C-alpha positions, 0 to 999 in steps of 0.5 A: 516471529517479530517484535516492534516498539514505537516511543514518542509523542502523539499529540497534535504537532501544532500544539506545545509538547505536554512534556508528560510521560511518552507514549509506548506502543509495543507489538509482538507478532507470531505468524504461520502460513503455508501455501501449496499449488499443483499445476497439471497440463493436459490436452483437451482435443488438439489443444493443450490446457493447464489446470492449477489448484492450490490451498492456503493456511494462515495462523497470525497472532499479535499482542499489542500493548499501549501505555506510558513510558518515561518522560526523558528524551532517551530511548527507553522502551519500557512501560512504567505500569506493565502490569496495568497499562494505561491505554490498551492491552489486546491479543489478537488471534486470526486465521484464514484458510482459503482454497483456489483453482483456475484452468486455462482453456486454449479454445484455438491457437490464438484464443484462450479463456481462464476462469477461476474461483477462490473460497476463503474463510476468515476468523479474527478475534480480539480480547483485552481492554482499553482505558478512557482517560481525561486529564487536568493539568497534566494530572489524571482526573477521570479513568475508565476501563473497558473490557473487550472481547469480539469474534468475527467469522466470514466465508465467501467466494471470489470469482474471476474470468480472464480472456486472451487473443492473438491478434498476431504473432507479436500483438495480444489483446486481453480482458479480465473481470475479477471480484475482490474483498478486503477484511478489516482486523480488529487490531486496526482499531486498537490503537489510542490515538488522539490524532485519529478515531476509527469507527467501532462499526467498521466492516469489510469492503468488497468490489470487482475489477474490469481490464481491457488491454493488448500488449505485444513485441515488435521488430525482434523484441526491439520495441515492447509495450502494454496498454490497458484500461480499467474500471475498479468498483468499491463497495463500502470503501474504507477511507479517512474522513474527519470527526469533531471531538473534544480534547483537553489542553491542560484544563481547557476543553478544545473542540477540535477535528480529527482524522476518522477512519470509517466506511466512506461509501461506494466508489469507482476508479477509472484508469489508463496505464501504459508501458512502453520500451524501445532499444533506440541503439539497435533500431538505428544501427541494427542487432549486431551493434554492441551498444544498446540504448534503451528507453522506457516510459510508464505512465497512468491517468487516474480518476477516483470519485465517491458515488454514494454513502455519506452525503459529505463525500459524494463527488469527492475524489478518492484519496491517494490516487494521483490523477497523472503519474509518470516514470520514464528513463534511459539505460545505455549498455557498451561492453563494460560500461552501463549507465542508467537515468530515471525520472518520476513524476506524480501529480498532486492528489488528496490524503483523505476522503474530505479532499482537505488542502491544509489542516493545522495538525498536517495529518491530512491535507494535499500531497503536492506534485513532485519529481524526482531524479535518480542516475547511476554508472557502473563498469565490470572487468573481469571479476570486479565491478565498480558502481556510483550513483545518485538517488534524488539527484536534484535534492528535491524536497517532497513528501509522499505521505502523511500519517496520524501516528508513528513516525508522525504525526504529520508529513513524512518527508522523503530523503534528500540527495543520496550518493553512493559507491561501491565495489563488487567481487565474484569469487 
Protein backbone atom coordinates (compact mmCIF):
# COMPACT_ATOMS: atom_id res chain seq x y z
CA UNK A 1 0.00 0.00 0.00
CA UNK A 2 1.45 3.35 -1.01
CA UNK A 3 0.57 6.94 -1.73
CA UNK A 4 2.33 9.61 -3.78
CA UNK A 5 1.55 13.33 -4.18
CA UNK A 6 3.10 15.65 -6.78
CA UNK A 7 2.51 19.39 -6.64
CA UNK A 8 3.69 22.15 -8.99
CA UNK A 9 3.30 23.93 -12.30
CA UNK A 10 3.24 21.60 -15.32
CA UNK A 11 3.31 24.36 -17.94
CA UNK A 12 6.21 24.64 -20.40
CA UNK A 13 9.36 25.99 -18.77
CA UNK A 14 9.91 28.54 -21.56
CA UNK A 15 6.67 30.35 -20.65
CA UNK A 16 6.18 32.65 -17.66
CA UNK A 17 4.61 31.03 -14.62
CA UNK A 18 0.89 31.98 -14.82
CA UNK A 19 0.80 32.23 -11.01
CA UNK A 20 -2.58 30.56 -10.95
CA UNK A 21 -3.63 27.47 -9.00
CA UNK A 22 -1.01 24.74 -9.01
CA UNK A 23 -1.46 21.26 -10.41
CA UNK A 24 -1.81 18.43 -7.87
CA UNK A 25 -1.67 14.72 -8.70
CA UNK A 26 -2.35 12.17 -5.96
CA UNK A 27 -1.90 8.47 -6.60
CA UNK A 28 -2.99 5.76 -4.15
CA UNK A 29 -1.86 2.17 -4.72
CA UNK A 30 -3.02 -1.13 -3.26
CA UNK A 31 -1.18 -4.08 -4.82
CA UNK A 32 -1.04 -7.75 -3.91
CA UNK A 33 1.10 -10.38 -5.59
CA UNK A 34 2.36 -13.88 -5.02
CA UNK A 35 4.65 -16.22 -6.94
CA UNK A 36 5.24 -19.89 -6.19
CA UNK A 37 7.88 -22.10 -7.81
CA UNK A 38 8.58 -25.81 -7.85
CA UNK A 39 12.01 -27.19 -8.79
CA UNK A 40 12.38 -30.91 -9.46
CA UNK A 41 15.71 -32.57 -10.22
CA UNK A 42 15.70 -35.98 -11.85
CA UNK A 43 17.89 -38.34 -13.88
CA UNK A 44 17.32 -38.98 -17.55
CA UNK A 45 19.67 -41.76 -18.60
CA UNK A 46 23.12 -41.02 -17.27
CA UNK A 47 22.52 -37.27 -17.19
CA UNK A 48 20.67 -35.24 -14.57
CA UNK A 49 17.99 -32.74 -15.60
CA UNK A 50 16.01 -30.04 -13.83
CA UNK A 51 12.35 -29.08 -14.24
CA UNK A 52 10.96 -25.78 -12.98
CA UNK A 53 7.32 -24.71 -12.94
CA UNK A 54 5.54 -21.83 -11.28
CA UNK A 55 2.50 -19.63 -11.11
CA UNK A 56 2.22 -15.90 -10.49
CA UNK A 57 -0.84 -13.95 -9.38
CA UNK A 58 -0.97 -10.17 -9.18
CA UNK A 59 -3.86 -7.87 -8.38
CA UNK A 60 -3.42 -4.14 -8.51
CA UNK A 61 -5.57 -1.11 -7.79
CA UNK A 62 -4.64 2.49 -8.50
CA UNK A 63 -6.71 5.56 -7.71
CA UNK A 64 -5.32 8.56 -9.59
CA UNK A 65 -6.70 12.06 -9.04
CA UNK A 66 -5.58 15.30 -10.68
CA UNK A 67 -6.89 18.76 -9.91
CA UNK A 68 -6.13 22.28 -8.71
CA UNK A 69 -4.35 23.12 -5.48
CA UNK A 70 -3.67 26.52 -3.93
CA UNK A 71 -1.74 29.22 -5.80
CA UNK A 72 0.62 29.67 -2.86
CA UNK A 73 4.23 28.41 -2.65
CA UNK A 74 3.85 26.24 0.44
CA UNK A 75 3.67 22.39 0.37
CA UNK A 76 -0.12 22.21 0.64
CA UNK A 77 -1.14 18.83 -0.80
CA UNK A 78 -4.89 19.33 -0.75
CA UNK A 79 -7.38 19.83 -3.58
CA UNK A 80 -9.44 23.00 -3.83
CA UNK A 81 -12.48 21.06 -5.08
CA UNK A 82 -11.99 17.44 -3.93
CA UNK A 83 -15.57 16.43 -4.87
CA UNK A 84 -15.34 17.75 -8.45
CA UNK A 85 -11.74 17.78 -9.61
CA UNK A 86 -10.76 20.11 -12.41
CA UNK A 87 -8.62 17.59 -14.38
CA UNK A 88 -9.43 13.90 -13.82
CA UNK A 89 -10.43 11.20 -11.35
CA UNK A 90 -9.80 7.55 -12.28
CA UNK A 91 -9.75 4.10 -10.73
CA UNK A 92 -7.55 1.46 -12.38
CA UNK A 93 -8.07 -2.13 -11.21
CA UNK A 94 -5.83 -4.72 -12.89
CA UNK A 95 -5.15 -8.44 -12.70
CA UNK A 96 -2.40 -10.70 -14.03
CA UNK A 97 -2.15 -14.49 -13.88
CA UNK A 98 0.84 -16.30 -15.36
CA UNK A 99 2.01 -19.88 -15.55
CA UNK A 100 5.59 -20.67 -16.54
CA UNK A 101 7.66 -23.81 -16.97
CA UNK A 102 11.11 -24.71 -18.24
CA UNK A 103 13.32 -27.80 -18.30
CA UNK A 104 17.09 -28.03 -18.35
CA UNK A 105 18.07 -31.08 -20.42
CA UNK A 106 21.71 -32.14 -20.09
CA UNK A 107 22.17 -33.94 -23.39
CA UNK A 108 25.82 -34.69 -22.62
CA UNK A 109 28.39 -33.58 -20.04
CA UNK A 110 29.13 -30.61 -22.32
CA UNK A 111 25.86 -29.77 -24.09
CA UNK A 112 22.51 -28.73 -22.63
CA UNK A 113 19.28 -27.14 -23.87
CA UNK A 114 16.53 -25.35 -21.92
CA UNK A 115 13.11 -24.87 -23.53
CA UNK A 116 10.56 -22.74 -21.69
CA UNK A 117 7.04 -21.37 -21.97
CA UNK A 118 5.07 -18.65 -20.19
CA UNK A 119 1.28 -18.32 -20.41
CA UNK A 120 -0.08 -14.89 -19.54
CA UNK A 121 -3.51 -13.45 -18.79
CA UNK A 122 -3.71 -9.67 -18.34
CA UNK A 123 -6.78 -7.63 -17.52
CA UNK A 124 -6.59 -3.86 -17.23
CA UNK A 125 -9.56 -1.56 -16.78
CA UNK A 126 -10.40 2.03 -15.98
CA UNK A 127 -13.39 3.98 -14.75
CA UNK A 128 -13.64 7.70 -14.14
CA UNK A 129 -13.71 11.04 -15.89
CA UNK A 130 -11.50 13.76 -17.30
CA UNK A 131 -12.21 17.38 -18.21
CA UNK A 132 -11.34 19.55 -21.18
CA UNK A 133 -10.90 23.16 -20.10
CA UNK A 134 -10.10 26.36 -22.05
CA UNK A 135 -8.67 29.45 -20.30
CA UNK A 136 -8.82 33.14 -21.13
CA UNK A 137 -7.08 35.65 -18.91
CA UNK A 138 -6.45 32.89 -16.33
CA UNK A 139 -10.22 32.28 -16.21
CA UNK A 140 -12.00 29.14 -17.41
CA UNK A 141 -14.25 30.07 -20.35
CA UNK A 142 -15.15 26.55 -21.44
CA UNK A 143 -15.32 23.22 -19.61
CA UNK A 144 -16.48 19.79 -20.79
CA UNK A 145 -16.54 16.59 -18.74
CA UNK A 146 -16.03 13.16 -20.32
CA UNK A 147 -17.07 9.98 -18.50
CA UNK A 148 -14.83 7.04 -19.38
CA UNK A 149 -14.85 3.29 -18.72
CA UNK A 150 -12.69 0.71 -20.49
CA UNK A 151 -11.74 -2.95 -20.12
CA UNK A 152 -8.91 -4.68 -21.96
CA UNK A 153 -8.32 -8.42 -21.60
CA UNK A 154 -5.65 -10.44 -23.42
CA UNK A 155 -4.08 -13.89 -23.18
CA UNK A 156 -0.96 -15.09 -24.96
CA UNK A 157 1.99 -17.47 -24.79
CA UNK A 158 5.69 -16.58 -24.79
CA UNK A 159 8.26 -19.18 -25.86
CA UNK A 160 11.97 -19.40 -25.23
CA UNK A 161 14.90 -21.73 -25.90
CA UNK A 162 18.41 -21.67 -24.50
CA UNK A 163 21.47 -23.78 -25.34
CA UNK A 164 24.89 -24.10 -23.74
CA UNK A 165 28.08 -25.89 -24.79
CA UNK A 166 31.18 -26.21 -22.61
CA UNK A 167 34.16 -25.71 -24.88
CA UNK A 168 36.44 -26.65 -21.98
CA UNK A 169 36.33 -26.73 -18.20
CA UNK A 170 36.92 -22.99 -18.13
CA UNK A 171 34.97 -21.69 -21.15
CA UNK A 172 31.28 -22.01 -22.03
CA UNK A 173 29.41 -20.81 -25.14
CA UNK A 174 25.69 -20.09 -25.08
CA UNK A 175 22.77 -19.04 -27.29
CA UNK A 176 19.24 -17.95 -26.36
CA UNK A 177 15.97 -17.04 -28.04
CA UNK A 178 12.98 -15.56 -26.20
CA UNK A 179 9.78 -13.75 -27.08
CA UNK A 180 8.86 -10.58 -25.21
CA UNK A 181 5.73 -8.57 -24.58
CA UNK A 182 5.01 -5.19 -23.02
CA UNK A 183 1.48 -4.40 -21.95
CA UNK A 184 0.21 -0.85 -21.56
CA UNK A 185 -1.97 0.26 -18.68
CA UNK A 186 -4.81 2.73 -18.84
CA UNK A 187 -3.03 4.65 -16.10
CA UNK A 188 -0.39 5.49 -18.73
CA UNK A 189 -2.86 7.74 -20.57
CA UNK A 190 -4.86 9.32 -17.76
CA UNK A 191 -2.70 12.28 -16.68
CA UNK A 192 -3.58 15.68 -18.16
CA UNK A 193 -0.24 17.24 -19.13
CA UNK A 194 0.28 20.25 -21.44
CA UNK A 195 3.76 18.95 -22.34
CA UNK A 196 2.65 15.50 -23.45
CA UNK A 197 -0.21 13.96 -25.39
CA UNK A 198 -0.77 10.22 -25.44
CA UNK A 199 -2.34 8.36 -28.32
CA UNK A 200 -5.77 7.06 -27.26
CA UNK A 201 -5.21 4.11 -29.63
CA UNK A 202 -1.96 3.07 -27.93
CA UNK A 203 -1.51 -0.72 -28.13
CA UNK A 204 0.73 -3.32 -26.53
CA UNK A 205 4.12 -4.04 -28.06
CA UNK A 206 5.83 -7.38 -28.62
CA UNK A 207 8.96 -8.83 -30.15
CA UNK A 208 11.81 -11.24 -29.59
CA UNK A 209 15.46 -11.36 -28.57
CA UNK A 210 18.36 -13.52 -29.79
CA UNK A 211 21.78 -13.53 -28.11
CA UNK A 212 25.03 -15.44 -28.60
CA UNK A 213 28.08 -15.39 -26.37
CA UNK A 214 30.77 -17.10 -24.41
CA UNK A 215 31.99 -16.76 -20.83
CA UNK A 216 34.51 -18.34 -18.56
CA UNK A 217 37.11 -18.28 -15.82
CA UNK A 218 40.82 -18.59 -16.55
CA UNK A 219 43.93 -19.13 -14.47
CA UNK A 220 42.14 -20.36 -11.36
CA UNK A 221 39.46 -17.64 -11.47
CA UNK A 222 42.02 -14.84 -11.68
CA UNK A 223 40.42 -13.79 -14.98
CA UNK A 224 36.65 -13.78 -15.60
CA UNK A 225 34.90 -12.68 -18.78
CA UNK A 226 31.57 -12.68 -20.61
CA UNK A 227 31.19 -11.52 -24.24
CA UNK A 228 27.86 -11.52 -26.07
CA UNK A 229 26.07 -10.18 -29.14
CA UNK A 230 22.31 -9.77 -29.41
CA UNK A 231 19.51 -8.86 -31.79
CA UNK A 232 16.35 -7.35 -30.28
CA UNK A 233 13.21 -6.82 -32.36
CA UNK A 234 10.25 -4.62 -31.39
CA UNK A 235 6.85 -4.70 -33.09
CA UNK A 236 4.78 -1.52 -32.64
CA UNK A 237 7.35 -0.09 -30.25
CA UNK A 238 5.97 2.55 -27.90
CA UNK A 239 7.96 5.76 -28.10
CA UNK A 240 7.78 9.54 -28.00
CA UNK A 241 7.29 11.61 -31.15
CA UNK A 242 5.79 15.06 -31.54
CA UNK A 243 2.45 16.64 -32.33
CA UNK A 244 1.20 20.17 -33.01
CA UNK A 245 -1.50 21.44 -30.63
CA UNK A 246 -3.14 24.78 -29.89
CA UNK A 247 -2.58 26.13 -26.38
CA UNK A 248 -3.86 29.36 -24.85
CA UNK A 249 -1.39 31.69 -23.14
CA UNK A 250 -3.59 34.36 -21.65
CA UNK A 251 -6.09 35.21 -24.42
CA UNK A 252 -3.67 34.31 -27.21
CA UNK A 253 -4.00 30.92 -28.96
CA UNK A 254 -0.55 29.59 -29.84
CA UNK A 255 0.21 26.61 -32.06
CA UNK A 256 3.00 24.69 -30.38
CA UNK A 257 4.65 21.29 -30.63
CA UNK A 258 4.41 18.85 -27.72
CA UNK A 259 5.68 15.34 -27.11
CA UNK A 260 3.34 12.63 -28.39
CA UNK A 261 3.53 9.10 -27.01
CA UNK A 262 2.36 6.51 -29.53
CA UNK A 263 3.26 3.27 -31.30
CA UNK A 264 6.14 4.59 -33.39
CA UNK A 265 6.68 1.44 -35.48
CA UNK A 266 8.85 -1.64 -35.80
CA UNK A 267 12.42 -1.32 -34.57
CA UNK A 268 15.53 -3.40 -34.14
CA UNK A 269 18.47 -3.07 -31.79
CA UNK A 270 21.88 -4.68 -32.39
CA UNK A 271 24.33 -4.89 -29.55
CA UNK A 272 27.74 -6.09 -28.41
CA UNK A 273 28.36 -6.33 -24.68
CA UNK A 274 31.50 -7.39 -22.86
CA UNK A 275 32.65 -7.81 -19.28
CA UNK A 276 36.12 -8.74 -18.07
CA UNK A 277 37.76 -8.80 -14.66
CA UNK A 278 41.32 -9.74 -13.69
CA UNK A 279 43.25 -9.84 -10.42
CA UNK A 280 46.44 -8.16 -11.63
CA UNK A 281 48.25 -8.52 -8.33
CA UNK A 282 47.82 -12.27 -8.08
CA UNK A 283 48.67 -12.70 -11.76
CA UNK A 284 52.07 -11.10 -11.06
CA UNK A 285 52.86 -12.19 -7.49
CA UNK A 286 50.95 -15.47 -7.24
CA UNK A 287 47.98 -16.81 -5.32
CA UNK A 288 49.74 -16.63 -1.94
CA UNK A 289 49.94 -12.84 -1.93
CA UNK A 290 47.97 -11.04 0.77
CA UNK A 291 47.07 -8.18 -1.55
CA UNK A 292 44.62 -8.11 -4.43
CA UNK A 293 44.27 -5.60 -7.27
CA UNK A 294 41.18 -6.18 -9.40
CA UNK A 295 40.65 -4.40 -12.71
CA UNK A 296 37.22 -4.67 -14.33
CA UNK A 297 35.77 -3.31 -17.56
CA UNK A 298 32.19 -3.44 -18.81
CA UNK A 299 31.33 -1.87 -22.15
CA UNK A 300 28.61 -2.02 -24.80
CA UNK A 301 28.09 -1.00 -28.42
CA UNK A 302 24.43 -0.53 -29.34
CA UNK A 303 22.64 0.48 -32.50
CA UNK A 304 18.88 0.96 -32.57
CA UNK A 305 16.88 1.96 -35.64
CA UNK A 306 13.22 2.23 -36.65
CA UNK A 307 12.62 0.04 -39.70
CA UNK A 308 8.97 0.66 -40.51
CA UNK A 309 5.86 2.41 -39.24
CA UNK A 310 5.20 6.13 -39.42
CA UNK A 311 7.22 7.57 -42.32
CA UNK A 312 8.60 10.43 -40.23
CA UNK A 313 10.48 7.98 -38.03
CA UNK A 314 11.78 5.37 -40.49
CA UNK A 315 15.57 5.33 -40.29
CA UNK A 316 15.66 7.31 -37.03
CA UNK A 317 17.66 6.07 -34.06
CA UNK A 318 15.72 4.43 -31.24
CA UNK A 319 15.59 6.79 -28.30
CA UNK A 320 17.41 6.35 -24.97
CA UNK A 321 20.03 3.99 -26.42
CA UNK A 322 23.61 5.27 -26.04
CA UNK A 323 25.72 3.93 -28.96
CA UNK A 324 28.65 3.37 -26.59
CA UNK A 325 28.97 3.12 -22.84
CA UNK A 326 31.86 2.11 -20.60
CA UNK A 327 32.20 1.34 -16.93
CA UNK A 328 35.65 0.48 -15.59
CA UNK A 329 37.38 0.50 -12.26
CA UNK A 330 40.05 -0.71 -9.86
CA UNK A 331 39.68 -2.20 -6.40
CA UNK A 332 42.63 -2.81 -4.08
CA UNK A 333 42.61 -5.02 -0.96
CA UNK A 334 45.42 -5.40 1.55
CA UNK A 335 44.83 -6.80 5.01
CA UNK A 336 42.46 -4.30 6.66
CA UNK A 337 42.55 -1.74 3.85
CA UNK A 338 40.21 -1.55 0.87
CA UNK A 339 40.15 1.11 -1.84
CA UNK A 340 38.12 1.41 -5.04
CA UNK A 341 37.82 3.69 -8.05
CA UNK A 342 35.17 3.62 -10.77
CA UNK A 343 34.88 5.49 -14.07
CA UNK A 344 31.68 5.69 -16.14
CA UNK A 345 31.31 7.11 -19.63
CA UNK A 346 28.10 7.30 -21.68
CA UNK A 347 28.01 8.60 -25.25
CA UNK A 348 25.40 11.14 -26.38
CA UNK A 349 22.00 9.83 -27.45
CA UNK A 350 18.47 11.01 -28.20
CA UNK A 351 15.53 11.16 -25.80
CA UNK A 352 12.75 10.84 -28.38
CA UNK A 353 11.99 9.15 -31.70
CA UNK A 354 12.21 12.40 -33.70
CA UNK A 355 15.93 12.56 -32.81
CA UNK A 356 15.49 16.21 -31.85
CA UNK A 357 18.70 17.91 -30.73
CA UNK A 358 17.02 20.75 -28.83
CA UNK A 359 13.46 22.00 -28.26
CA UNK A 360 12.39 25.15 -26.48
CA UNK A 361 10.77 23.47 -23.46
CA UNK A 362 13.68 21.01 -22.92
CA UNK A 363 11.32 18.05 -22.53
CA UNK A 364 12.93 16.43 -25.58
CA UNK A 365 16.35 16.66 -27.15
CA UNK A 366 19.88 15.32 -27.03
CA UNK A 367 21.32 13.83 -23.85
CA UNK A 368 24.99 14.88 -24.15
CA UNK A 369 27.90 12.57 -23.44
CA UNK A 370 29.00 12.50 -19.82
CA UNK A 371 31.64 10.92 -17.62
CA UNK A 372 31.56 10.34 -13.87
CA UNK A 373 34.15 9.14 -11.38
CA UNK A 374 33.62 7.65 -7.90
CA UNK A 375 36.17 6.67 -5.24
CA UNK A 376 36.13 5.16 -1.75
CA UNK A 377 38.54 4.04 0.99
CA UNK A 378 37.82 1.88 4.04
CA UNK A 379 39.67 0.38 7.00
CA UNK A 380 38.49 -2.54 9.14
CA UNK A 381 39.79 -3.14 12.67
CA UNK A 382 38.21 -5.91 14.73
CA UNK A 383 34.55 -4.96 15.03
CA UNK A 384 35.06 -1.41 13.84
CA UNK A 385 35.11 -0.05 10.32
CA UNK A 386 35.76 3.40 8.88
CA UNK A 387 34.76 4.41 5.35
CA UNK A 388 35.13 7.62 3.36
CA UNK A 389 34.38 8.31 -0.28
CA UNK A 390 33.15 10.67 -2.95
CA UNK A 391 30.58 10.27 -5.70
CA UNK A 392 31.00 12.39 -8.85
CA UNK A 393 34.56 13.09 -7.82
CA UNK A 394 35.16 15.84 -10.42
CA UNK A 395 31.78 17.53 -9.78
CA UNK A 396 30.72 16.95 -13.40
CA UNK A 397 27.56 18.75 -14.54
CA UNK A 398 25.39 16.35 -16.54
CA UNK A 399 21.94 14.84 -16.83
CA UNK A 400 20.64 11.41 -17.82
CA UNK A 401 16.97 12.06 -18.56
CA UNK A 402 14.39 14.59 -19.65
CA UNK A 403 10.87 14.64 -18.21
CA UNK A 404 7.56 15.85 -19.60
CA UNK A 405 6.01 15.93 -16.09
CA UNK A 406 7.19 15.78 -12.51
CA UNK A 407 9.93 16.21 -11.38
CA UNK A 408 10.29 18.32 -14.54
CA UNK A 409 9.29 19.40 -17.03
CA UNK A 410 12.72 19.73 -18.61
CA UNK A 411 16.08 18.14 -17.88
CA UNK A 412 16.64 16.41 -14.54
CA UNK A 413 20.17 17.36 -13.41
CA UNK A 414 22.29 14.67 -11.76
CA UNK A 415 23.79 15.16 -8.32
CA UNK A 416 27.01 17.13 -7.98
CA UNK A 417 29.99 16.00 -5.93
CA UNK A 418 28.91 14.22 -2.76
CA UNK A 419 31.44 13.35 -0.04
CA UNK A 420 30.54 10.94 2.71
CA UNK A 421 32.10 9.30 5.77
CA UNK A 422 30.82 6.60 8.09
CA UNK A 423 31.64 4.34 11.00
CA UNK A 424 30.45 0.73 11.19
CA UNK A 425 30.46 -1.57 14.20
CA UNK A 426 29.50 -5.26 14.42
CA UNK A 427 27.84 -6.09 17.76
